N, C-alpha and C positions, 0 to 999 in steps of 0.2 A: 349504467355504465356504457362507455363508447363501444361501437361495433366496427366492422370492417370498413364501412363507408367513411366513418370518422377517421380511421387510420389513414385511408387514402387521401382524405382532405388535408389532414395534418402534414402528410408527406409532401403534397403538392405545395402547400403554403410555405413550408420550410425551404423548398427549392426556390420558390419565387422571392422570398425575402433574404435568403442566404444564411439563415440561422434558426436554431431550435434550442429551447431549454428543456432539460429532462432530469428527472429524479426517480428513485425507486423506493419502494418499501419491501422489506424481505424479512424472512425468519431464518436465522442460522442456528438457534439453540437446539441441541439434541439431534442434529442432522449431519450427514456426511458432507454435504455442501449446501449453501444457503438456498432457500426456496424463494423464487421471485413471486411476490404477491400482488404488487401494484406497480404501474408505470405511469408517472405524471408527466405530461407534455405541455409546453407553452410555446405558442408561435405568435408572431406579430400579425395584426390585422390593420385595416385602413383606419380604424378608430380606437385602437388600443391593442389588447392581447386576447388570445383565446386559450383557455386552459381546459384540458381534457384528462380524465383519469381512466386508464386502461386496466382491465382486470384479466391477467393471464390465467387465473384459476377458474374463470367462468366457462372455459371450453369453447373451441371453435374460433377464437380470435386469431386472425392471420396478421402477424406483425411484419411480414415481408416488406411492404412499402416503406415503413419506418426503419427497418433494419438496413435497407439499401441507402436511405438518407444518412444514417449514422456512418456509413462507410464512404460517403461522398466527400472528397476533399474540398469541394466548392461550398459546402454547408458547414458553418461553424456550430459545433455542438457544445452547449454550455452546461456545466455541472457546478455544484458546490461540494467540495470534499468528495470528489467522484471516484476515487480509486475502487471502492467496492462495487459501485454502480457499474463502472466500466467493465470490470471483470465478469460481473453477473450477466449483463446484457450480451457481452461477447459470447459467453457460453450458451445461454438459454436461447438467444435469437440467432445464434450461429452467424455472427457478423464480425467485421472489424469496425473500429471507431476511430475516425481521423479528425484532424482540425479541432482539437479539444481546447476549450477555454474554461479553466477551473477558477471560480471566483475566490475560493479559499487560497489557492496558490497565488493568484494575482494580488490579493490583499497584502501579502508579505512584501511585494515589490512596491506597494503604495504606502509604506510606512506603518502598516498595521502588524500586530503580533502574529506569529505563526499559528496555524491551526485554529484561527478564529471561527467560531460557529456562525451559521447562517443568520440566526436571529440577532446575534450581537452585531454582525457586520451590517445588516440592514438598518439597525438602529443607529449605528455610528455614522453611516454614509448618507442614509435617506430619511432618518428619523421615523422609521416605520417599525411598529411593534407587532409581533405575532402572538397569537394565543398559545400555540404549542401545547395543547392540552391532551393530545392523544399519542405522544411519543412512544410509549411502551405498551401499546395495546397489541392484541393478537391479530396480526394482519392476515393470517392464514384461515381465519374463521369467517364464514359467511352466514347471514348477510352482514355487511359492514354497517356500522351506525352512521347517522348523519354527521356526527362529530368527527369520525374518522375520515369521511370523505372531505369535509371542510379542511381538516388538517392537511390532507394530501394535496388538495388544491393550493392551499397557502404556501406549500413548500416550493412551488414554482411560479406563483402569481407575480412576484416582483423580481424574478431571476434575471430577466432581460434588462429591466430598468437598472438593476444593480450592476450588470455587466457594462452598460453604457457609462455609468458613473465611474467605475474602475478604469475602463479603457480611456476615458477622458483624462483622468489623473495620470495614468501611465504614459500616455502619449505626450503629455506636457513635460514629463520628467525624462523622456527618452528611454523608458523602461518597458514599453509594450512588447517589443521583440524579445527582451529577456524573459518576460512572463510567458510568452508563447513558446519559447524554447523549453522552458521548464515544464510546461503543460504537455509537450510532445512526448515526454517520457511515459505519460499515462496510456498512450496508445499500445504499449507493450505489456501492460499488467494482465495478469491471468490468475484464476483460482484453481488451475490444474496443478497437480503435484507429480512431476516425473519421479519415478522410483529412485533413480540415481541421485537426484537432488535431495530427496528426503533422506536417503541413506547417508549422503555426505554430511548432513547436518545433525546426525544423531550424536548425543553426548558421548564422549570418550571413544568414538568409533575408531580413531587412529591409534588407540592403545591396544586394539585387538590384533591378533596375528592374522595372516591371510586366510586361513581356514575358518576362523571365527567370523571374519568379515563376510565370508560367503554365506554363512548361516544368517547373519544379520540382514544381508541383502534379500535373502529368501523370505525372512520374516516380514520385512517391509512390504514385499509384493503381496504376501498372504494377507497382511493387515489391511492394505489398500483395497484388495478385492472383497474382503469380508465387510469392511465399512461401507463400501459402495453397495453391495448386495443388500445389506440390512438397513441402509441409510442411517448410519450411526457415526458419531465423531470418532476419529482415529484413537483418541486417548481412552475412549470407553471400550474399545476393542482390545487394545494392548498399549499401555503407555510406553514412552521412549525408554525410560531407565530400565524397567524390567526386560524390555526387548533386547537391549544391549547385554544385560546380565545373562539372559537365556542363551544368547549367541556365545558368550564367554564360557558358560558352564556346559552347554549342549546336553541338557538332561534327556534321557531316553525313556522316561516314564512320567506319568502324571504325578505320581507320588514324589519323585525328585523335583519335578516342576514346582510343586507346592512349597518347596523350601526357599523359593526365591521371593524376596520381599517385593511388595508393590502389586502383587497379583491378588485380585479379589477372589473370594470363594466362588462367586457366580461365574467369573471368567474361567476358573479351573473346571467348574462343573460343565459349562456349556461349550467351552472351546479348548479345553486342555488337550484333548486328543488331536485336534487340528493343529495346535501349536507344535506338538511333538512331531507330527507328520511334516510340517513345514521345516522344522529344524533338521529332520532327516534328509529332506530334499537338499537343504543347504549343505549338508555334510558331503553330498555327492557332487556338488558343483565345483567348478574350478576355483581355487583360492583366489582372493582378490587382494593384491598387494597394495600398500599405501603408495599413492602416486606422488612422485617428485620429492624434492627435498622439503624438509619442514621449514615453513616461512619464519622469518625473524620474530621472536616473541617479545611481548612487552616486558619492561623492566620497572621495578618499583621506583627507580630513580627518574623515570620519565615524568612522573606526576608534576613536579614544578615546571618543567618545560611545556607540558600540555597546558597548564594554567597560564603560563606566560603567553603562549600562542593564542589561547582563548581570549585573553585580555585585549590583544591586538585585534582579533576578529570582531569582538563585541564593540570596540571603539570605532572601527571602520563601518560596522553595520549601523551604529547610531548616527554617524556622520552622513551616511548615504541614505538614511531612512529606509533600511532594509531589515526584514526579520532576520535575526542572527542565524536561525536554523537553515535559511536559504544558502548561507555561505559555508558552513562547516558543521559537522557533528563531531562528538568526541572521538569516534572511531576514525574519522578522517585525520584529526590531529595526531592521534596515536600512531597511525601508519606513517605520517610525515616524520614525526620525531624518531620512530624506530629506524626508518631508512637513513636518516641523517646520522644517527648514532652508529649504524652499521656501515656507513660509507657506500650505500647502495644507490642505484639510479632512482630518480624521482618516482614515487608510486603513482598509479593511475587512480587518483581521487579527484572528485569534482572540484574541490577547493583550488586545485592547481590548473584548472582547465577553463578555457573561454573567458567570459566576462568576470568570473570569480577570480581568476588569476590577476586580472587588471585591478579589481577592487582591493584584493588583499593577499592573494596567493603568492605573488612574487615577493611582497614584503615579508610574508610569513617565512619563506625560505631564507631570506636575508637575516631576519631576526634570529632564527634558530641556528643559523650558521655563524652568528657573532658579528654580522655586518651592520646591524641596527641595534638601537637600545630604546627602551621605553622609560618615561619618567612621568610623574604626576605634575602637571603644570597648573597655572592659575585656574581657579574654578573647578578644581578636581578633574581636570580634563587630561586624558592620556596623550602625551606628545611623543612622536616618533622621531628619532634622531639618527642620521647616518653616522657610522663610525669611520674614521679615517684609517 
């Protein structure tokens, strides 16, 4: 495996060429947060590419030179489906990652389907087939087999070549900046979990009264601390549904706690007392009121309007050779329909912003406001007509 000298050489080469391809292997099962097990890096050389596999578990490896490159806006950092990789590297290497180009995202702008896998994309664009024989192996066990190392190397071997092919297509279609704009959102991804964010996403949390909400907030903090200390998934410490029910009932004994559904006997035995103590601390906290007015809620009658809007979005996506998912999600359409029904200002959804508004967002508003109509034209093509 590569050492510190190799890391420094890769960093220098990335700065010299202006880009670097990177991938990771990690293990998330049964842990509080994913464990970074391997980092694969590819850089360009005078006669091709250089691929190196770095082992963060070997001990003593200093990633600082590469971490600095990841944060350098003058170096393009290439991933495929890199959301988890970005979050993991940011946390473990304590760095920012800028100037990201994600080949999976870019493929959606080049007429390929959304969330296309690396192997399939390589085959479609470059006619390259990968063996992909070690996908679900234990990356945290040492020593690694030769098969695992070859698999890891293959994951980045053609990444820069794939990037060239995609960027050529996107540049020809005038879509390269659209793809880069979409990739910039990856700079902000993280796998940290602020307690207030976790608290706000609990099921039925807004149905609790302020005192009960204070108990739920304290249980969230206790669960996070316990999961981190023991390196266990949150759900194995205390699932969401029982947590909310505990906050609602506020039991003051392990016996009463045992009456709540969804709590395993092992949880009661090992952590029952700690859960009761956390609940008691919550009872002593300031009550937490529900913030603001309740947002407009979906209506069953919205379904046909959402389907109509989706038909328009899919038609425009096909015409523009864009992955539909890049333009809108059902949640986006629901918010648009809801605000139009309620006579509210435009919602802040991506479909109504930037290039998406030009492609379909403005038309979508007109359609749902009765200013456009759709009909099936010759060749089963959807035709958009302005209404007088």
